[in-house]
C-alpha positions in Angstrom: 9.7 5.0 8.4 13.0 4.1 9.9 11.1 2.7 12.9 8.8 0.8 10.5 11.7 -0.7 8.6 13.4 -1.7 11.9 10.1 -3.5 12.8 10.1 -5.2 9.4 13.6 -6.6 10.1 12.6 -7.9 13.5 9.3 -9.5 12.2 11.1 -11.1 9.3 13.4 -13.2 11.4 10.3 -15.0 12.9 7.6 -17.2 11.5 4.8 -15.0 13.0 1.7 -14.3 11.1 1.7 -10.6 10.1 -1.1 -8.0 9.3 0.0 -4.8 7.6 -2.3 -1.9 8.0 -2.2 1.3 5.9 -4.0 3.4 3.4 -4.0 2.4 -0.3 -0.8 3.2 -2.0 1.5 3.2 1.1 3.4 0.1 0.1 1.8 -2.8 2.0 2.8 -5.4 -0.6 6.4 -4.0 -0.6 6.5 -4.6 3.2 5.2 -8.1 2.7 7.9 -8.9 0.1 10.6 -7.4 2.4 9.5 -9.6 5.3 9.6 -12.7 3.0 13.0 -11.7 1.5 14.6 -11.1 4.9 13.0 -14.1 6.6 13.8 -17.8 7.0 11.6 -18.7 4.0 13.6 -16.5 1.5 14.4 -18.5 -1.6 11.0 -20.2 -1.4 7.9 -19.1 -3.2 6.0 -16.0 -2.4 2.4 -15.9 -3.8 0.1 -12.9 -3.7 -3.6 -12.3 -4.4 -5.9 -9.3 -3.9 -9.0 -10.6 -2.1 -11.1 -7.7 -3.4 -10.6 -8.5 -7.1 -12.2 -11.9 -7.4 -15.7 -13.4 -6.7 -16.0 -15.9 -3.9 -16.0 -19.0 -6.2 -13.0 -17.7 -8.2 -11.1 -16.8 -5.1 -11.7 -20.2 -3.6 -10.2 -21.8 -6.7 -7.3 -19.4 -6.7 -6.4 -20.0 -3.1 -7.2 -23.7 -2.6 -7.1 -25.0 -6.2 -9.6 -27.4 -7.7 -9.9 -30.9 -9.1 -11.0 -31.9 -12.5 -14.8 -31.8 -12.9 -15.3 -29.5 -9.8 -17.3 -27.1 -12.0 -18.0 -26.3 -15.6 -14.7 -25.6 -17.3 -12.5 -27.5 -14.8 -11.0 -29.8 -17.3 -7.9 -30.6 -15.2 -6.6 -30.4 -11.7 -5.3 -27.0 -10.8 -3.1 -26.3 -7.7 -4.1 -23.2 -5.7 -1.8 -20.5 -4.3 -1.5 -22.2 -0.9 -0.1 -25.3 -2.6 2.2 -23.3 -4.9 3.5 -21.4 -1.9 4.1 -24.5 0.2 7.2 -23.9 2.2 7.1 -20.2 1.4 4.8 -17.3 2.0 1.4 -16.2 0.9 0.3 -12.6 0.8 -3.4 -11.8 1.0 -4.0 -8.2 0.1 -7.2 -6.5 1.2 -8.0 -9.5 3.5 -10.9 -7.6 5.0 -12.8 -8.2 1.7 -12.5 -12.0 2.0 -16.0 -13.4 1.5 -17.5 -14.8 4.6 -17.9 -18.2 3.1 -14.1 -18.5 2.6 -13.2 -17.2 6.1 -13.9 -20.6 7.7 -11.7 -22.3 5.1 -8.9 -19.9 5.7 -9.2 -20.5 9.5 -8.9 -24.2 8.9 -5.7 -23.7 6.9 -4.2 -21.6 9.7 -5.3 -24.0 12.5 -4.7 -27.4 10.8 -2.2 -26.5 8.0 -4.5 -28.3 5.6 -6.4 -27.3 2.4 -9.2 -29.0 0.6 -9.2 -28.1 -3.1 -12.6 -27.2 -4.6 -14.4 -30.4 -5.5 -12.1 -32.6 -3.5 -12.7 -34.5 -0.3 -9.3 -35.3 1.0 -7.2 -32.6 2.7 -3.7 -31.7 1.5 -1.0 -30.7 4.0 0.6 -27.2 3.4 3.2 -25.2 5.3 3.0 -21.5 4.5 3.6 -18.3 6.3 0.7 -15.9 6.0 1.1 -12.1 5.6 -2.1 -10.1 5.2 -2.9 -6.5 4.5 -5.9 -4.2 4.7 -6.8 -0.5 4.8 -9.8 -1.3 7.0 -10.0 -2.0 10.8 -10.7 -5.7 11.2 -12.2 -5.0 14.6 -14.8 -2.8 13.1 -15.4 -5.4 10.4 -16.0 -8.0 13.2 -18.4 -5.6 15.0 -20.3 -5.1 11.7 -20.6 -8.9 11.3 -18.5 -9.0 8.1 -15.5 -10.8 9.5 -15.0 -13.7 11.9 -13.6 -12.8 15.2 -11.6 -16.1 15.5 -10.0 -15.5 12.1 -9.2 -11.9 13.1 -7.1 -13.1 16.1 -5.4 -15.7 13.9 -4.2 -13.2 11.3 -3.8 -10.2 13.6 -0.8 -11.6 15.5 1.9 -9.0 14.7 0.5 -5.7 13.3 2.6 -3.2 11.3 1.1 0.2 10.6 2.3 2.1 7.6 2.0 5.9 7.8 0.4 7.9 5.0 2.6 10.0 2.8 1.0 13.1 4.4 2.4 11.9 7.7 5.9 11.5 6.3 6.2 14.7 4.3 9.9 14.8 4.6 10.1 11.7 2.4 8.4 13.4 -0.6 11.5 14.9 -2.0 13.5 11.7 -1.5 10.8 9.6 -3.2 10.4 12.1 -6.0 14.1 11.9 -6.9 13.9 8.1 -6.5 11.2 7.9 -9.1 12.9 10.4 -11.4 16.1 8.2 -11.3 13.9 5.1 -11.9 12.3 6.5 -15.1 15.7 7.9 -16.2 16.9 4.3 -16.3 13.7 2.8 -17.7 13.0 5.3 -20.5 15.2 5.9 -23.5 13.5 9.1 -24.7 14.2 11.6 -21.8 16.7 12.1 -19.1 15.8 14.5 -16.2 18.7 16.0 -14.4 16.8 18.7 -12.5 13.4 19.7 -11.0 12.4 23.3 -11.1 12.0 25.0 -7.8 8.3 25.8 -8.3 7.7 22.2 -9.4 9.3 20.8 -6.2 7.4 23.3 -4.0 4.1 22.2 -5.6 5.1 18.5 -5.1 5.9 19.1 -1.4 2.8 21.2 -0.8 0.4 18.6 -2.1 -1.3 16.3 0.4 -1.0 13.1 -1.7 -4.3 11.3 -0.7 -3.2 8.4 -3.0 0.1 8.2 -1.1 3.3 6.8 -2.7 1.5 5.2 -5.6 -0.1 8.6 -6.5 3.3 10.3 -6.3 4.9 7.7 -8.5 2.1 8.0 -11.1 2.4 11.8 -11.1 6.2 11.7 -11.6 5.7 9.2 -14.5 3.1 11.5 -16.1 5.4 14.5 -15.8 8.2 12.5 -17.2 6.2 11.4 -20.2 4.4 14.6 -21.0 7.3 17.0 -20.4 10.3 17.9 -22.5 14.0 18.6 -21.8 16.2 17.8 -18.8 14.3 19.7 -16.2 10.9 18.7 -14.8 8.8 21.9 -14.6 5.6 23.0 -12.9 3.7 22.7 -16.2 4.6 19.0 -16.5 2.6 18.3 -13.3 -1.0 17.3 -12.9 -3.6 20.2 -12.6 -4.2 19.6 -8.9 -0.5 20.0 -8.1 -0.5 23.3 -10.0 -3.2 24.8 -7.7 -6.0 24.2 -10.2 -9.3 22.6 -9.1 -9.4 18.9 -9.6 -12.0 17.5 -11.9 -15.5 17.6 -10.5 -16.2 14.4 -8.5 -12.6 13.8 -7.8 -12.0 12.1 -4.4 -9.3 14.7 -3.6 -11.4 17.9 -4.2 -13.4 18.0 -1.0 -10.8 16.8 1.4 -7.3 17.7 0.4 -7.5 21.3 1.5 -8.8 20.2 4.9 -6.0 17.7 5.3 -3.4 20.3 4.3 -4.9 22.8 6.8 -4.9 20.2 9.6 -1.3 19.2 8.9 -0.1 22.9 9.0 -2.0 23.7 12.1 -0.7 20.6 13.9 2.9 21.6 12.9 2.4 25.2 14.1 1.0 24.0 17.4 3.9 21.6 17.9 6.5 24.3 17.2 4.7 27.1 19.2 3.9 29.0 16.1 7.5 29.1 14.8 7.0 28.9 11.0 10.6 28.0 10.1 10.4 25.0 12.4 6.9 24.1 11.3 8.1 24.1 7.7 10.9 21.8 8.6 8.5 19.4 10.3 6.3 19.4 7.2 9.2 18.8 4.9 8.7 22.0 2.9 10.5 25.3 2.5 9.4 28.3 4.5 8.2 30.1 1.4 6.1 27.1 0.4 4.5 27.2 3.9 3.8 30.9 3.7 2.2 30.4 0.2 0.1 27.4 1.4 -1.1 29.3 4.5 -2.2 32.2 2.3 -4.1 29.9 0.0 -5.8 28.2 3.0 -6.6 31.5 4.7 -4.5 30.8 7.8 
C-alpha cells in the first residue's frame, strides 16, 4: 500500500487520465479523491457517478445534461456532471458497465473536449480530468465485444492496481483500530478501548472477500450490537466466529479455499517456517496454527 500511495502522489501531480483497478471494497473512489485533492485541480469540483446504477438514458442525462423538452418530464435545462465538473475532475466508477451507446459519446468528450446535452444540437466546451475505476478487465470486455477498444486506450493511460485486503493482511489490525476510533468519535452511546484477543485473532484470520468495506461494516456491527468498552468475539458476525455463513452466501464456497491458498503461499515463501509465515500473513503464530488445523493443513 505504501507503493500504491507513492504512485498516487506521482499521478496526482499530472493531468493524465487514470484507471483504478481493484476488487469491490478496496477503496477505488478514495484513491480517485486523493488524486484530485493532491493534483493541480484541487479546489475545483469533483463529481462522481457509478455507471452500473443507472439505465442508459438516465446515465446520458446525468453525464451530459439535457435541455428543456428533451423527453417527458424535462421541464427545464439541466447541466450534467461534465458541465458541473468543468475545470475539475469527474470520476466514473464501474466504467466497464457503461452502455455501449454512451461509449462513443464519452470518446468524443475525451478527444474533442465537448459535450452535447441530450436533446441539444450545439456542443459545449468542457475541461475535465477523467478518473475511472472498475473491477473488471477492460481488455476482456473489449474481446467480448462489450467495450470499445479506442475508448479503452483513452481511459487506460495510467493504471493503478489496488490489492485486495487478503493480499495486505498486515493492514487488518491497523484498519480495525482505525474504524474503532472512527466509531468512538461518531457514536455517543459506546466507547471501545480494547479488543479481546480472541476477537482480534478471528478478525485477522478471516479472508475478507468484501475487502475494506466489509471490514468496516463488520466493525460497525460489532460496535452497535456489543456492550462495554471491550469488543469481544461474540460481537462479531457468525462467519468471523467460525460458524457457517448463511446458505447461498458468496463467501461460503470460496473463503476457505482463499485462506488455504494464502497460508500455503506464505509457508512456501518462508520454507515452511511457521513463525515467519504468520508474520507475512499479519497474524499471530497461534492463529496460524488454529487456522491450519481448521483447514486440515
